[in-house]
The first five atom37 places (N, CA, C, CB, O) and aatype in JSON, in Angstrom:
{
  "aatype": [20, 20, 20, 20, 20, 20, 20, 20, 20, 20, 20, 20, 20, 20, 20, 20, 20, 20, 20, 20, 20, 20, 20, 20, 20, 20, 20, 20, 20, 20, 20, 20, 20, 20, 20, 20, 20, 20, 20, 20, 20, 20, 20, 20, 20, 20, 20, 20, 20, 20, 20, 20, 20, 20, 20, 20, 20, 20, 20, 20, 20, 20, 20, 20, 20, 20, 20, 20, 20, 20, 20, 20, 20, 20, 20, 20, 20, 20, 20, 20, 20, 20, 20, 20, 20, 20, 20, 20, 20, 20, 20, 20, 20, 20, 20, 20, 20, 20, 20, 20, 20, 20, 20, 20, 20, 20],
  "atom_mask": [
    [1, 1, 1, 1, 1],
    [1, 1, 1, 1, 1],
    [1, 1, 1, 1, 1],
    [1, 1, 1, 1, 1],
    [1, 1, 1, 1, 1],
    [1, 1, 1, 1, 1],
    [1, 1, 1, 1, 1],
    [1, 1, 1, 1, 1],
    [1, 1, 1, 1, 1],
    [1, 1, 1, 1, 1],
    [1, 1, 1, 1, 1],
    [1, 1, 1, 1, 1],
    [1, 1, 1, 1, 1],
    [1, 1, 1, 1, 1],
    [1, 1, 1, 1, 1],
    [1, 1, 1, 1, 1],
    [1, 1, 1, 1, 1],
    [1, 1, 1, 1, 1],
    [1, 1, 1, 1, 1],
    [1, 1, 1, 1, 1],
    [1, 1, 1, 1, 1],
    [1, 1, 1, 1, 1],
    [1, 1, 1, 1, 1],
    [1, 1, 1, 1, 1],
    [1, 1, 1, 1, 1],
    [1, 1, 1, 1, 1],
    [1, 1, 1, 1, 1],
    [1, 1, 1, 1, 1],
    [1, 1, 1, 1, 1],
    [1, 1, 1, 1, 1],
    [1, 1, 1, 1, 1],
    [1, 1, 1, 1, 1],
    [1, 1, 1, 1, 1],
    [1, 1, 1, 1, 1],
    [1, 1, 1, 1, 1],
    [1, 1, 1, 1, 1],
    [1, 1, 1, 1, 1],
    [1, 1, 1, 1, 1],
    [1, 1, 1, 1, 1],
    [1, 1, 1, 1, 1],
    [1, 1, 1, 1, 1],
    [1, 1, 1, 1, 1],
    [1, 1, 1, 1, 1],
    [1, 1, 1, 1, 1],
    [1, 1, 1, 1, 1],
    [1, 1, 1, 1, 1],
    [1, 1, 1, 1, 1],
    [1, 1, 1, 1, 1],
    [1, 1, 1, 1, 1],
    [1, 1, 1, 1, 1],
    [1, 1, 1, 1, 1],
    [1, 1, 1, 1, 1],
    [1, 1, 1, 1, 1],
    [1, 1, 1, 1, 1],
    [1, 1, 1, 1, 1],
    [1, 1, 1, 1, 1],
    [1, 1, 1, 1, 1],
    [1, 1, 1, 1, 1],
    [1, 1, 1, 1, 1],
    [1, 1, 1, 1, 1],
    [1, 1, 1, 1, 1],
    [1, 1, 1, 1, 1],
    [1, 1, 1, 1, 1],
    [1, 1, 1, 1, 1],
    [1, 1, 1, 1, 1],
    [1, 1, 1, 1, 1],
    [1, 1, 1, 1, 1],
    [1, 1, 1, 1, 1],
    [1, 1, 1, 1, 1],
    [1, 1, 1, 1, 1],
    [1, 1, 1, 1, 1],
    [1, 1, 1, 1, 1],
    [1, 1, 1, 1, 1],
    [1, 1, 1, 1, 1],
    [1, 1, 1, 1, 1],
    [1, 1, 1, 1, 1],
    [1, 1, 1, 1, 1],
    [1, 1, 1, 1, 1],
    [1, 1, 1, 1, 1],
    [1, 1, 1, 1, 1],
    [1, 1, 1, 1, 1],
    [1, 1, 1, 1, 1],
    [1, 1, 1, 1, 1],
    [1, 1, 1, 1, 1],
    [1, 1, 1, 1, 1],
    [1, 1, 1, 1, 1],
    [1, 1, 1, 1, 1],
    [1, 1, 1, 1, 1],
    [1, 1, 1, 1, 1],
    [1, 1, 1, 1, 1],
    [1, 1, 1, 1, 1],
    [1, 1, 1, 1, 1],
    [1, 1, 1, 1, 1],
    [1, 1, 1, 1, 1],
    [1, 1, 1, 1, 1],
    [1, 1, 1, 1, 1],
    [1, 1, 1, 1, 1],
    [1, 1, 1, 1, 1],
    [1, 1, 1, 1, 1],
    [1, 1, 1, 1, 1],
    [1, 1, 1, 1, 1],
    [1, 1, 1, 1, 1],
    [1, 1, 1, 1, 1],
    [1, 1, 1, 1, 1],
    [1, 1, 1, 1, 1],
    [1, 1, 1, 1, 1]
  ],
  "atom_positions": [
    [[10.43, 1.47, 82.85], [10.38, 2.68, 82.2], [11.77, 3.64, 81.72], [9.59, 3.4, 83.1], [12.68, 3.94, 82.5]],
    [[11.71, 4.01, 80.34], [13.02, 4.44, 79.95], [13.24, 6.0, 80.62], [13.13, 4.4, 78.24], [12.24, 6.73, 80.59]],
    [[14.12, 6.38, 81.04], [14.41, 7.59, 81.59], [15.51, 8.34, 80.48], [15.02, 7.32, 83.15], [16.42, 7.67, 79.98]],
    [[15.36, 9.52, 80.21], [16.05, 10.26, 78.98], [16.66, 11.55, 79.44], [15.01, 10.59, 77.77], [16.01, 12.49, 79.9]],
    [[17.78, 11.52, 79.3], [18.43, 13.02, 79.83], [19.25, 13.5, 78.28], [19.85, 12.75, 81.51], [19.95, 12.77, 77.57]],
    [[18.9, 15.02, 78.05], [19.0, 15.53, 76.87], [19.88, 16.81, 77.48], [17.52, 15.78, 76.05], [19.74, 17.36, 78.57]],
    [[20.9, 17.11, 76.34], [21.67, 18.15, 76.36], [22.23, 18.86, 75.28], [22.46, 17.86, 76.98], [22.67, 18.02, 74.49]],
    [[22.44, 20.1, 74.83], [22.91, 20.44, 73.47], [24.28, 21.18, 73.66], [21.81, 21.37, 72.66], [24.54, 21.78, 74.71]],
    [[25.07, 21.12, 72.67], [26.13, 21.76, 72.85], [26.65, 22.11, 71.23], [27.11, 20.88, 73.82], [26.32, 21.58, 70.17]],
    [[27.57, 23.19, 71.5], [28.06, 23.71, 69.89], [29.44, 23.12, 69.67], [28.22, 25.55, 69.69], [30.36, 23.25, 70.48]],
    [[29.52, 22.45, 68.5], [30.51, 21.74, 67.9], [31.59, 22.96, 67.53], [29.92, 20.85, 66.6], [31.38, 24.17, 67.65]],
    [[32.52, 22.46, 67.16], [33.81, 23.42, 67.06], [33.49, 24.48, 65.76], [35.37, 22.41, 66.73], [33.99, 25.61, 65.72]],
    [[32.77, 24.04, 64.93], [32.34, 24.44, 63.71], [31.15, 25.67, 64.07], [31.8, 23.07, 62.86], [30.99, 26.53, 63.21]],
    [[30.54, 25.73, 64.99], [29.32, 26.5, 65.6], [28.01, 25.7, 65.36], [29.16, 28.01, 64.91], [26.96, 26.15, 65.79]],
    [[28.05, 24.45, 64.65], [26.82, 23.59, 64.63], [26.53, 23.26, 66.08], [27.02, 22.23, 63.74], [27.32, 22.99, 66.99]],
    [[25.09, 23.34, 66.06], [24.57, 22.7, 67.54], [24.58, 21.06, 67.35], [22.79, 23.27, 67.97], [24.29, 20.61, 66.24]],
    [[24.86, 20.28, 68.28], [24.56, 18.98, 68.4], [23.78, 18.75, 70.04], [26.04, 18.13, 68.12], [24.03, 19.23, 71.15]],
    [[22.83, 17.85, 69.56], [21.91, 17.29, 70.59], [22.78, 15.88, 71.01], [20.19, 16.99, 69.91], [23.44, 15.21, 70.21]],
    [[22.62, 15.64, 72.28], [22.92, 14.22, 72.87], [21.88, 13.76, 73.85], [24.31, 14.2, 73.61], [21.52, 14.46, 74.8]],
    [[21.39, 12.51, 73.58], [20.22, 11.94, 74.29], [20.92, 10.85, 74.84], [18.91, 11.55, 73.42], [21.62, 10.15, 74.11]],
    [[20.78, 10.52, 76.46], [21.18, 9.52, 76.77], [19.99, 8.79, 77.5], [22.35, 9.72, 77.41], [19.61, 9.23, 78.59]],
    [[19.5, 7.89, 77.03], [18.65, 6.94, 77.71], [19.08, 5.85, 78.71], [18.06, 6.32, 76.76], [20.07, 5.13, 78.59]],
    [[18.04, 5.84, 79.9], [18.5, 4.63, 81.04], [17.53, 3.96, 80.88], [18.73, 4.91, 82.63], [16.45, 4.46, 81.2]],
    [[17.57, 2.64, 80.34], [16.62, 1.5, 80.11], [17.17, 0.26, 80.5], [16.21, 1.37, 78.72], [18.31, -0.06, 80.19]],
    [[16.4, -0.48, 81.17], [17.09, -1.94, 81.57], [18.35, -1.89, 82.17], [17.32, -2.86, 80.37], [19.18, -2.66, 81.68]],
    [[18.74, -1.14, 83.15], [19.78, -0.82, 83.77], [21.26, -0.89, 82.79], [19.74, -1.72, 84.98], [22.32, -1.49, 82.95]],
    [[20.76, 0.02, 81.75], [21.86, 0.19, 80.71], [21.72, 1.51, 79.94], [21.83, -1.01, 79.67], [20.64, 1.97, 79.55]],
    [[22.97, 2.1, 79.74], [22.75, 3.51, 79.26], [22.98, 3.36, 77.62], [23.88, 4.68, 80.06], [23.87, 2.66, 77.14]],
    [[22.24, 3.97, 77.02], [22.3, 4.04, 75.46], [22.11, 5.62, 75.04], [21.01, 3.05, 74.74], [21.2, 6.4, 75.29]],
    [[23.38, 5.79, 74.28], [23.99, 7.42, 73.81], [23.88, 7.59, 72.57], [25.54, 7.78, 74.05], [24.57, 6.86, 71.85]],
    [[22.97, 8.59, 71.93], [22.91, 8.96, 70.53], [22.97, 10.51, 70.44], [21.6, 8.38, 69.84], [22.5, 11.23, 71.33]],
    [[23.52, 10.94, 69.39], [23.7, 12.25, 69.23], [23.16, 12.79, 67.74], [25.17, 12.49, 69.49], [23.13, 11.94, 66.85]],
    [[22.8, 13.97, 67.46], [22.63, 14.37, 66.23], [23.13, 15.71, 66.21], [21.3, 14.25, 65.78], [22.95, 16.43, 67.19]],
    [[23.96, 16.26, 64.84], [24.0, 17.49, 64.51], [22.8, 18.25, 63.83], [25.01, 17.54, 63.82], [21.91, 17.68, 63.21]],
    [[22.9, 19.5, 64.01], [21.78, 20.33, 63.37], [21.41, 19.94, 61.99], [22.16, 21.77, 63.33], [20.26, 19.84, 61.57]],
    [[22.74, 19.68, 61.17], [22.86, 19.64, 59.86], [22.68, 17.98, 59.37], [24.28, 20.34, 59.51], [22.74, 17.75, 58.16]],
    [[22.51, 17.06, 60.12], [22.22, 15.77, 59.67], [20.87, 15.56, 60.14], [23.19, 14.71, 60.14], [20.38, 16.14, 61.11]],
    [[20.12, 14.47, 59.24], [19.03, 13.83, 59.39], [18.79, 12.77, 60.4], [18.82, 13.42, 58.34], [17.74, 12.66, 61.03]],
    [[19.78, 12.03, 60.51], [19.6, 10.48, 61.24], [20.38, 10.81, 62.59], [20.43, 8.96, 60.26], [21.35, 11.57, 62.54]],
    [[20.02, 10.29, 63.71], [20.81, 10.13, 64.75], [21.71, 8.99, 64.66], [20.08, 10.06, 65.82], [21.46, 7.91, 64.12]],
    [[22.94, 9.4, 65.34], [24.0, 8.25, 65.68], [24.02, 7.62, 66.75], [25.19, 8.59, 65.66], [23.95, 8.31, 67.77]],
    [[24.11, 6.32, 66.87], [23.72, 5.6, 67.92], [25.12, 4.94, 68.39], [22.53, 4.58, 67.53], [25.71, 4.02, 67.82]],
    [[25.45, 5.53, 69.37], [26.99, 4.82, 69.98], [27.12, 3.79, 70.73], [27.74, 5.59, 70.79], [26.6, 3.65, 71.83]],
    [[27.95, 2.86, 70.07], [28.29, 1.31, 70.73], [29.23, 1.86, 72.14], [29.46, 0.05, 69.39], [29.04, 1.56, 73.32]],
    [[30.21, 2.71, 71.58], [31.28, 3.36, 72.65], [31.23, 4.73, 72.53], [32.8, 2.95, 72.44], [31.82, 5.34, 71.64]],
    [[30.42, 5.35, 73.55], [30.35, 6.91, 73.51], [31.68, 7.63, 73.51], [29.57, 7.44, 74.73], [32.71, 7.06, 73.87]],
    [[31.67, 8.87, 73.12], [32.8, 9.64, 73.24], [32.9, 10.1, 74.8], [32.71, 10.85, 72.2], [32.0, 10.21, 75.63]],
    [[34.26, 10.34, 74.93], [34.8, 10.43, 76.24], [34.2, 11.58, 76.85], [36.29, 10.52, 76.26], [33.77, 11.4, 77.99]],
    [[34.04, 12.97, 76.22], [33.52, 14.36, 76.7], [31.88, 13.99, 76.8], [33.92, 15.76, 75.49], [31.24, 14.56, 77.68]],
    [[31.29, 13.15, 76.0], [29.81, 12.87, 76.26], [29.6, 12.21, 77.66], [29.22, 11.89, 75.12], [28.79, 12.7, 78.45]],
    [[30.38, 11.03, 77.99], [30.0, 10.45, 79.38], [30.71, 11.34, 80.27], [30.42, 8.85, 79.64], [30.39, 11.04, 81.43]],
    [[31.54, 12.3, 80.24], [31.89, 13.05, 81.26], [30.94, 14.0, 81.52], [33.05, 13.57, 81.08], [30.7, 14.34, 82.68]],
    [[30.25, 14.59, 80.35], [28.97, 15.41, 80.57], [27.73, 14.8, 81.14], [28.56, 15.94, 79.33], [27.02, 15.4, 81.96]],
    [[27.47, 13.56, 80.69], [26.51, 12.76, 81.17], [26.82, 12.51, 82.84], [26.51, 11.41, 80.25], [25.92, 12.59, 83.67]],
    [[27.96, 12.27, 83.13], [28.32, 12.08, 84.6], [28.1, 13.12, 85.51], [29.65, 11.78, 84.74], [27.62, 12.91, 86.62]],
    [[28.49, 14.47, 85.04], [28.22, 15.66, 85.51], [26.55, 15.84, 85.69], [28.88, 16.67, 84.54], [26.05, 15.91, 86.81]],
    [[25.91, 15.88, 84.69], [24.44, 16.19, 84.55], [23.8, 15.06, 85.57], [23.85, 16.05, 82.85], [22.97, 15.54, 86.34]],
    [[24.02, 13.73, 85.72], [23.31, 12.89, 86.44], [23.74, 13.12, 87.8], [23.44, 11.54, 86.0], [22.87, 12.96, 88.66]],
    [[25.08, 13.51, 88.25], [25.4, 13.94, 89.6], [24.58, 15.26, 90.0], [26.97, 14.19, 89.69], [23.92, 15.12, 91.02]],
    [[24.52, 16.42, 89.43], [23.64, 17.55, 89.7], [22.06, 16.89, 89.91], [23.75, 18.7, 88.35], [21.44, 17.09, 90.95]],
    [[21.46, 16.02, 88.73], [20.23, 15.68, 88.87], [19.86, 14.89, 90.18], [19.92, 14.99, 87.74], [18.79, 14.96, 90.79]],
    [[21.1, 14.05, 90.52], [20.98, 13.23, 91.97], [20.69, 14.13, 93.12], [22.38, 12.45, 92.38], [19.81, 13.92, 93.95]],
    [[21.5, 15.14, 93.1], [21.4, 15.99, 94.37], [20.16, 16.71, 94.18], [22.63, 17.02, 94.62], [19.81, 17.17, 95.27]],
    [[19.25, 17.04, 93.17], [18.09, 17.48, 93.33], [17.16, 16.58, 93.09], [17.92, 18.47, 92.7], [16.21, 17.05, 92.46]],
    [[17.06, 15.2, 93.4], [16.42, 14.03, 93.24], [15.7, 13.98, 92.12], [15.7, 13.75, 94.22], [14.53, 13.63, 92.07]],
    [[16.44, 14.35, 91.11], [15.94, 14.08, 89.87], [16.6, 12.79, 88.97], [16.08, 15.36, 89.17], [16.29, 12.61, 87.79]],
    [[17.31, 12.14, 89.51], [18.12, 10.94, 88.87], [18.27, 9.71, 90.18], [19.86, 11.59, 88.27], [18.52, 10.02, 91.34]],
    [[18.1, 8.66, 89.81], [18.43, 7.62, 90.73], [19.61, 7.24, 91.32], [18.13, 6.73, 90.28], [20.59, 7.73, 90.76]],
    [[19.91, 6.4, 92.44], [21.09, 6.07, 92.74], [21.78, 5.02, 91.57], [20.97, 5.51, 94.14], [22.89, 5.19, 91.07]],
    [[20.9, 3.98, 91.28], [21.35, 3.47, 90.28], [21.97, 4.05, 88.87], [20.52, 2.87, 90.13], [22.85, 3.54, 88.17]],
    [[21.4, 5.02, 88.72], [21.53, 5.63, 87.22], [23.04, 6.45, 87.53], [19.98, 6.88, 86.69], [23.89, 6.48, 86.63]],
    [[23.27, 7.02, 88.72], [24.41, 7.41, 89.46], [25.7, 6.57, 89.17], [24.07, 7.34, 90.9], [26.74, 6.84, 88.58]],
    [[25.19, 5.27, 89.9], [26.15, 4.11, 90.14], [26.64, 3.45, 88.74], [25.39, 2.96, 91.07], [27.81, 3.09, 88.62]],
    [[25.63, 3.31, 87.62], [25.69, 2.97, 86.63], [26.85, 3.81, 85.51], [24.39, 2.96, 86.42], [27.7, 3.22, 84.85]],
    [[26.64, 5.16, 85.51], [27.22, 5.97, 84.78], [28.55, 6.19, 85.28], [26.49, 7.04, 84.64], [29.38, 6.35, 84.39]],
    [[29.0, 6.26, 86.55], [30.22, 6.21, 87.26], [31.01, 5.12, 86.75], [30.01, 6.09, 88.71], [32.15, 5.26, 86.3]],
    [[30.29, 3.84, 86.82], [30.74, 2.73, 86.33], [31.16, 2.83, 84.8], [29.75, 1.76, 86.57], [32.28, 2.47, 84.42]],
    [[30.31, 3.29, 84.04], [30.54, 3.39, 82.45], [31.7, 4.57, 82.15], [28.97, 3.84, 81.62], [32.46, 4.6, 81.18]],
    [[31.63, 5.46, 83.16], [32.94, 6.27, 82.96], [34.16, 5.87, 83.32], [32.9, 7.37, 83.52], [35.17, 6.34, 82.8]],
    [[34.19, 5.03, 84.19], [35.32, 4.3, 84.88], [35.89, 3.16, 83.55], [34.64, 3.4, 86.5], [37.05, 3.12, 83.13]],
    [[34.93, 2.43, 83.14], [35.5, 1.65, 82.19], [35.78, 2.24, 80.7], [34.65, 0.54, 82.12], [36.33, 1.6, 79.8]],
    [[35.41, 3.32, 80.62], [35.53, 3.89, 79.16], [36.39, 4.99, 79.12], [34.22, 4.34, 78.55], [36.96, 5.31, 78.08]],
    [[36.56, 5.76, 80.48], [37.57, 6.8, 80.31], [38.74, 6.55, 81.47], [36.84, 8.32, 80.44], [39.72, 7.27, 81.64]],
    [[38.44, 5.59, 82.08], [39.69, 5.07, 83.15], [39.66, 6.08, 84.26], [41.37, 5.07, 82.43], [40.72, 6.2, 84.87]],
    [[38.7, 6.79, 84.63], [38.61, 8.0, 85.77], [37.67, 7.86, 86.65], [38.36, 9.35, 85.26], [36.53, 8.22, 86.37]],
    [[37.95, 7.36, 87.75], [36.91, 7.24, 88.97], [36.4, 8.54, 89.52], [37.56, 6.48, 90.2], [37.11, 9.55, 89.45]],
    [[35.21, 8.57, 90.07], [34.43, 9.75, 90.3], [35.48, 10.71, 91.42], [32.79, 9.25, 90.98], [35.49, 11.93, 91.33]],
    [[36.33, 9.99, 92.44], [37.16, 10.55, 93.33], [37.91, 11.52, 92.59], [37.98, 9.59, 94.01], [37.93, 12.74, 92.78]],
    [[38.74, 10.59, 91.39], [39.59, 11.16, 90.68], [39.3, 12.53, 89.76], [39.96, 10.17, 90.0], [40.09, 13.44, 89.52]],
    [[38.13, 12.42, 89.38], [37.5, 13.5, 88.53], [36.99, 14.95, 89.55], [36.05, 12.71, 87.7], [37.07, 16.12, 89.2]],
    [[36.44, 14.39, 90.96], [36.09, 15.6, 91.74], [37.32, 16.2, 92.39], [35.05, 15.26, 92.83], [37.46, 17.42, 92.52]],
    [[38.19, 15.29, 92.78], [39.18, 15.87, 93.62], [40.43, 16.02, 93.05], [39.33, 15.18, 94.74], [41.16, 15.04, 93.05]],
    [[40.87, 17.16, 92.52], [42.2, 17.26, 92.11], [43.39, 16.95, 92.81], [42.34, 18.31, 91.82], [43.54, 17.26, 93.99]],
    [[44.19, 16.39, 92.18], [45.59, 16.04, 92.89], [45.99, 17.18, 93.77], [46.82, 15.78, 91.81], [45.83, 18.38, 93.54]],
    [[46.56, 16.58, 94.87], [46.98, 17.63, 96.01], [48.27, 18.11, 95.33], [47.26, 16.94, 97.69], [48.95, 17.32, 94.69]],
    [[48.64, 19.5, 95.47], [50.02, 20.11, 94.87], [51.37, 19.45, 95.96], [49.92, 22.15, 94.95], [51.45, 19.46, 97.19]],
    [[52.09, 19.06, 95.17], [53.38, 18.72, 95.87], [53.98, 19.79, 96.57], [54.36, 18.21, 94.97], [54.12, 20.88, 96.03]],
    [[54.36, 19.56, 97.75], [55.0, 20.66, 98.4], [56.46, 20.9, 97.72], [55.11, 20.35, 99.99], [57.07, 19.93, 97.28]],
    [[56.9, 21.98, 97.67], [58.14, 22.41, 97.26], [59.47, 22.3, 98.13], [57.94, 23.67, 96.99], [59.59, 23.14, 99.02]],
    [[60.34, 21.48, 98.01], [61.5, 21.7, 98.31], [62.26, 22.85, 98.89], [61.87, 21.47, 97.49], [62.56, 23.67, 98.03]],
    [[62.66, 23.14, 100.08], [63.25, 24.52, 100.47], [64.7, 24.26, 100.39], [62.82, 25.08, 101.99], [65.14, 23.11, 100.41]],
    [[65.46, 25.29, 100.3], [66.84, 25.14, 100.21], [67.29, 24.64, 101.43], [67.52, 26.33, 99.86], [66.92, 25.26, 102.42]],
    [[68.28, 23.28, 101.68], [68.77, 22.74, 102.82], [67.98, 21.82, 103.49], [69.06, 23.65, 103.6], [68.31, 21.38, 104.59]],
    [[66.6, 21.4, 102.71], [65.83, 20.8, 103.47], [66.03, 19.41, 102.84], [64.45, 21.41, 103.54], [66.05, 19.32, 101.62]],
    [[66.18, 18.4, 103.56], [66.02, 17.02, 103.2], [64.85, 16.12, 103.24], [66.78, 16.47, 103.82], [64.26, 15.96, 104.3]],
    [[64.46, 15.49, 102.11], [63.34, 14.67, 102.3], [63.52, 13.54, 102.76], [62.7, 14.5, 101.34], [62.56, 12.79, 102.95]]
  ]
}
């Protein structure tokens, strides 16, 4: 049975954009439509911003038991393949490097 996750955002020009992510047959399918468009755009290669938003959405839904572990793993894999960023890289910011003090060797 397909599961659908939907969210809206405002484009730079102020126009509303609705994004739908459908999980079916262990595969994600993303589509989007602006308020001024009549037809949906079906993505073969989703936008990076949409993938990161989807990942965040699924992570939050998983914590509330509204998404499955399979959805979470699949979206993490999709983001890593398309954006090149793992969950640990996105969640944990890089640790700041300590500044060298005067007269201190490394």
